C-alpha positions in Angstrom: 28.8 -91.9 -58.7 26.9 -92.0 -55.4 25.7 -88.5 -55.9 24.3 -89.4 -59.3 22.2 -92.2 -57.8 21.0 -89.8 -55.0 19.9 -87.3 -57.7 18.2 -90.0 -59.5 16.3 -91.2 -56.4 15.2 -87.6 -55.7 14.0 -87.3 -59.3 12.1 -90.5 -59.1 10.4 -89.4 -55.9 9.5 -86.1 -57.4 7.9 -87.8 -60.4 5.9 -90.1 -58.2 4.5 -87.2 -56.2 3.7 -85.3 -59.4 1.8 -88.3 -60.7 0.0 -88.7 -57.4 -1.0 -85.0 -57.3 -2.2 -85.1 -60.9 -4.4 -88.1 -60.0 -5.7 -86.4 -56.8 -6.4 -83.2 -58.8 -8.4 -85.1 -61.4 -10.4 -86.9 -58.6 -11.0 -83.5 -56.9 -12.0 -81.9 -60.2 -9.8 -78.8 -59.8 -11.0 -77.0 -63.0 -14.7 -77.4 -62.1 -14.0 -76.5 -58.4 -12.3 -73.2 -59.5 -15.3 -72.3 -61.6 -17.7 -73.1 -58.8 -15.6 -71.1 -56.4 -15.8 -68.0 -58.6 -19.6 -68.4 -59.0 -20.1 -68.7 -55.2 -17.8 -65.7 -54.5 -19.9 -63.7 -56.9 -23.1 -64.7 -55.2 -21.7 -63.8 -51.8 -21.1 -60.2 -53.0 -24.6 -59.7 -54.3 -26.9 -57.1 -52.7 -29.3 -58.7 -50.2 -27.1 -61.8 -49.7 -27.7 -61.7 -46.0 -31.4 -61.2 -46.2 -31.8 -64.9 -45.5 -29.1 -65.4 -42.9 -29.4 -69.2 -42.6 -29.1 -69.7 -46.3 -26.2 -67.3 -46.4 -24.3 -69.2 -43.7 -24.8 -72.4 -45.6 -23.5 -70.8 -48.8 -20.4 -69.4 -47.0 -19.6 -72.8 -45.5 -19.7 -74.4 -49.0 -17.6 -71.5 -50.4 -15.0 -71.9 -47.6 -14.8 -75.6 -48.2 -14.3 -75.1 -51.9 -11.7 -72.4 -51.3 -9.8 -74.6 -48.8 -9.6 -77.5 -51.4 -8.6 -75.3 -54.3 -6.0 -73.5 -52.3 -4.5 -76.8 -51.0 -4.1 -78.2 -54.5 -2.5 -75.0 -55.7 -0.2 -74.9 -52.7 0.9 -78.5 -53.4 1.5 -77.7 -57.0 3.7 -74.7 -56.0 5.6 -76.8 -53.5 6.3 -79.5 -56.0 7.3 -76.9 -58.5 9.8 -75.3 -56.0 11.2 -78.8 -55.2 11.7 -79.4 -58.9 13.5 -76.1 -59.5 15.6 -76.8 -56.4 16.6 -80.2 -57.6 17.5 -79.0 -61.1 19.7 -76.2 -59.7 21.4 -78.7 -57.4 22.0 -81.2 -60.2 23.3 -78.5 -62.6 25.6 -77.1 -59.9 26.8 -80.6 -58.9 25.9 -79.9 -55.3 24.7 -83.1 -53.6 24.8 -81.2 -50.3 21.4 -79.8 -51.1 19.8 -83.3 -51.5 18.9 -83.8 -47.8 17.0 -80.5 -47.8 15.3 -81.4 -51.1 14.3 -84.9 -49.7 12.9 -83.3 -46.6 10.8 -80.9 -48.7 9.5 -83.8 -50.7 8.7 -85.7 -47.5 6.6 -82.8 -46.2 4.7 -82.4 -49.4 4.1 -86.1 -49.5 2.5 -86.0 -46.1 0.2 -83.1 -47.1 -0.7 -84.9 -50.3 -1.5 -88.1 -48.3 -3.9 -86.1 -46.1 -5.6 -84.5 -49.1 -5.9 -87.9 -50.8 -7.5 -89.3 -47.6 -10.0 -86.4 -47.5 -11.0 -87.0 -51.1 -11.9 -90.6 -50.2 -14.3 -89.5 -47.5 -17.5 -90.1 -49.4 -19.9 -91.0 -46.7 -23.2 -89.0 -46.4 -21.9 -86.8 -43.6 -18.2 -87.2 -43.8 -17.7 -83.5 -44.4 -19.7 -82.6 -41.3 -18.5 -81.5 -37.8 -18.6 -84.2 -35.1 -20.0 -84.8 -31.7 -17.7 -87.2 -29.7 -18.7 -89.0 -26.5 -16.3 -91.0 -24.2 -17.5 -93.2 -21.4 -15.4 -95.2 -18.9 -16.1 -98.9 -18.7 -14.9 -101.9 -16.9 -12.0 -101.1 -14.6 -13.2 -98.6 -12.0 -10.8 -95.7 -11.3 -8.5 -97.1 -13.9 -11.2 -96.8 -16.5 -12.0 -93.3 -15.5 -8.3 -92.3 -15.9 -8.2 -94.1 -19.2 -11.2 -92.1 -20.4 -9.4 -88.9 -19.5 -6.3 -90.0 -21.4 -8.5 -90.6 -24.5 -10.0 -87.1 -24.0 -6.5 -85.6 -24.0 -5.6 -87.7 -27.1 -8.6 -86.5 -29.2 -8.1 -82.9 -28.0 -4.5 -83.1 -29.2 -5.6 -84.6 -32.5 -8.1 -81.8 -33.0 -5.5 -79.2 -32.2 -3.0 -80.7 -34.7 -5.7 -80.3 -37.4 -6.6 -76.8 -36.5 -10.1 -77.9 -35.4 -12.0 -76.4 -32.5 -12.8 -78.7 -29.6 -15.4 -77.6 -27.1 -16.7 -79.8 -24.2 -20.5 -79.6 -23.7 -20.8 -81.9 -20.7 -18.3 -83.7 -18.4 -18.8 -86.0 -15.4 -15.7 -86.5 -13.2 -14.7 -89.8 -11.7 -15.0 -90.4 -8.0 -11.3 -90.7 -7.4 -9.6 -89.7 -10.7 -10.3 -89.1 -14.4 -13.7 -88.8 -15.9 -16.8 -91.1 -16.1 -18.1 -89.5 -19.3 -17.6 -86.4 -21.6 -19.2 -85.1 -24.7 -17.6 -82.5 -27.0 -18.2 -80.8 -30.4 -15.3 -81.0 -32.8 -15.6 -78.5 -35.6 -13.4 -78.6 -38.7 -13.1 -80.0 -42.3 -14.2 -83.6 -42.4 -14.2 -84.0 -38.6 -16.8 -86.7 -38.7 -15.2 -88.5 -41.6 -12.0 -88.8 -39.7 -13.5 -89.7 -36.3 -15.9 -92.4 -37.3 -12.9 -94.7 -37.3 -12.8 -94.3 -33.5 -16.3 -95.6 -32.7 -16.1 -98.6 -30.4 -14.4 -99.9 -27.3 -10.7 -98.9 -26.6 -8.7 -101.2 -24.3 -5.6 -100.2 -22.3 -3.1 -102.5 -20.7 -0.5 -100.9 -18.3 1.1 -100.9 -14.9 -1.5 -99.1 -12.7 -0.4 -95.8 -11.2 -3.2 -96.4 -8.6 -1.9 -99.8 -7.5 0.8 -99.8 -4.7 1.8 -103.3 -5.8 2.5 -102.1 -9.4 0.4 -104.8 -11.0 -0.7 -104.8 -14.6 -4.3 -103.7 -15.2 -6.7 -103.7 -18.1 -9.1 -100.9 -18.6 -11.8 -100.1 -21.1 -13.6 -97.0 -22.4 -16.0 -96.5 -25.2 -16.0 -93.8 -27.9 -19.0 -92.8 -29.9 -19.1 -90.2 -32.7 -22.1 -88.6 -34.3 -22.2 -86.3 -37.3 -23.3 -82.7 -36.4 -26.1 -82.9 -38.9 -27.3 -80.0 -41.0 -30.5 -78.3 -39.8 -32.1 -78.9 -43.2 -32.4 -82.7 -42.4 -35.9 -83.3 -41.1 -36.0 -84.9 -37.7 -39.3 -84.3 -36.0 -39.2 -84.0 -32.2 -42.5 -83.4 -30.4 -42.4 -81.3 -27.3 -44.7 -83.8 -25.6 -42.0 -86.5 -26.0 -39.5 -84.5 -24.1 -38.8 -84.4 -20.4 -36.5 -81.5 -19.4 -34.5 -81.2 -16.1 -32.4 -78.2 -15.1 -29.6 -78.3 -12.5 -26.6 -76.3 -11.4 -23.5 -76.5 -13.6 -20.6 -78.1 -12.0 -17.7 -76.7 -14.1 -15.8 -73.5 -14.1 -17.6 -70.6 -15.7 -19.2 -67.2 -15.1 -20.7 -65.7 -12.0 -24.0 -67.7 -12.5 -22.3 -71.1 -12.2 -23.3 -73.1 -9.1 -25.9 -70.3 -8.3 -28.5 -70.6 -11.1 -29.8 -73.8 -12.7 -28.4 -73.2 -16.2 -27.5 -76.8 -17.0 -30.1 -78.8 -19.0 -30.8 -82.5 -19.3 -33.3 -83.6 -21.9 -34.8 -87.1 -22.1 -36.5 -88.2 -25.3 -39.2 -90.6 -23.8 -40.0 -92.7 -26.9 -36.3 -93.7 -27.5 -34.9 -93.3 -24.0 -32.1 -91.1 -25.3 -30.7 -88.7 -22.7 -28.6 -85.6 -23.6 -27.3 -82.9 -21.4 -25.3 -79.7 -21.7 -23.9 -77.5 -18.9 -21.0 -75.6 -20.7 -23.0 -72.6 -21.9 -23.7 -69.5 -19.8 -27.5 -69.6 -20.1 -30.2 -72.2 -19.8 -31.5 -71.3 -23.2 -28.0 -71.8 -24.8 -27.6 -75.1 -23.1 -31.0 -76.3 -24.2 -30.3 -75.3 -27.8 -27.0 -77.3 -27.7 -28.7 -80.3 -26.1 -31.4 -80.3 -28.7 -28.8 -80.3 -31.4 -27.2 -83.4 -29.9 -30.5 -85.1 -29.5 -31.3 -84.5 -33.1 -28.0 -86.0 -34.2 -28.5 -89.1 -32.1 -32.1 -89.6 -33.3 -30.9 -89.2 -36.9 -28.2 -91.8 -36.3 -30.7 -94.3 -34.9 -32.9 -93.8 -38.0 -29.9 -94.4 -40.3 -29.0 -97.6 -38.4 -32.5 -98.9 -38.9 -32.1 -98.4 -42.6 -28.7 -100.0 -43.1 -28.8 -103.6 -44.3 -25.1 -104.1 -43.3 -24.3 -101.7 -40.5 -20.7 -100.9 -39.5 -22.0 -100.5 -36.0 -25.3 -100.8 -34.0 -25.9 -97.7 -32.0 -27.9 -99.4 -29.3 -26.1 -102.8 -29.5 -22.4 -102.1 -29.3 -22.1 -104.5 -26.4 -20.6 -104.0 -23.0 -17.6 -101.7 -22.6 -15.3 -104.5 -21.7 -13.7 -107.8 -22.9 -14.6 -109.1 -26.3 -15.9 -105.8 -27.8 -12.7 -103.7 -28.3 -11.7 -102.3 -31.6 -8.2 -101.2 -30.6 -5.7 -102.2 -27.9 -3.2 -99.8 -26.3 -0.5 -101.9 -24.6 2.0 -100.0 -22.4 3.4 -103.0 -20.6 5.0 -105.6 -20.9 5.7 -104.3 -24.5 4.6 -101.1 -26.3 2.1 -101.5 -29.1 -1.1 -99.8 -30.3 -3.1 -102.1 -32.6 -6.4 -101.8 -34.4 -8.1 -105.1 -34.3 -10.2 -104.4 -37.4 -7.5 -103.3 -39.8 -4.4 -104.9 -38.1 -2.7 -101.5 -38.4 -0.3 -101.1 -35.5 2.5 -98.9 -34.2 5.0 -99.1 -31.3 5.0 -95.2 -31.1 2.7 -95.1 -28.1 3.5 -91.6 -27.0 2.9 -90.2 -30.5 -0.5 -91.9 -30.6 -1.5 -90.5 -27.1 -0.4 -87.1 -28.3 -2.9 -87.3 -31.1 -1.0 -89.1 -33.9 -4.1 -91.0 -35.1 -4.0 -90.4 -38.9 -2.4 -93.8 -39.7 -5.3 -95.6 -37.9 -7.8 -93.4 -39.6 -6.3 -94.0 -43.1 -6.2 -97.7 -42.5 -9.8 -97.8 -41.4 -11.0 -95.9 -44.4 -9.4 -98.4 -46.7 -10.7 -101.3 -44.7 -14.3 -100.1 -44.5 -14.3 -99.3 -48.3 -13.0 -102.9 -49.0 -15.7 -104.3 -46.6 -18.4 -102.4 -48.4 -17.2 -103.7 -51.8 -17.0 -107.3 -50.4 
């Protein structure tokens, strides 16, 4: 009798996932996407495709995004089909011993379906874009610098779990430990859509490893995220508005590091925005990357000016300290990570610090969508 109920539970779970996948496939527009994919593949094979390199790269990016989505839906369909066949064979053979494996297969497919459903909901203008993330230490001195480095590790681990690339363009070490600031490019599907949930001040409460008396300390760090905007977006930057400084790179690198002034700092005089890059091997490459960051920041400022109800104010986020935090990470006296906007929380602190951020990101997406509707 117990086995019959277990088989029924597995069957119900399978039906729920089939219905969810059908809904997601309809929202994705699978049939239309398949047609578009074939058309784009045909274009990429035409003679002279690479005559216009920039246009070709844009076309290939769109093709790869389409291919990724279509292959994911088809993979989910295959996995659910395999689970269904597995369940039917186990039921016909009266073998409840297979149920734990079937339920584990369904659980894995459900997680993948949840990620896919989340990505479908990323409907912002640049949600599909790569991201530029910046972390700055705030109130708390050495503690805050250490906290900023912990956040850097967290986002690096998150990017790795997604298969995204994570490349640091500029980093400033703390005086005693940690980092004062860091900027990095994160490249991967919907990187900006995921990471815009992280914009704001992050608060840490823990027993300080730098305090001999083992007292509890509160530290702050801010996270800012920009979309790595497409070159076709028109942001005019006049050379006369730029002040460029060069200096010697401080990080590890090739033979020119610390010998030649390859690092670049660019100040946009009208806005006061400063960007810098020291990670590339040549001054030209560093300037190119810095200009890309400047363009992204200027575009974000312009968008903020146009928003009637902004989710954030680029130049008015407030101090990196009390009263401005979006999320609290409490290590002591109890363990809890809580987002103060969505009320989503978890006691699995180590998982979060190892990059387990999807729950917070999903909750933020639902919260921001509801806020826009309201």
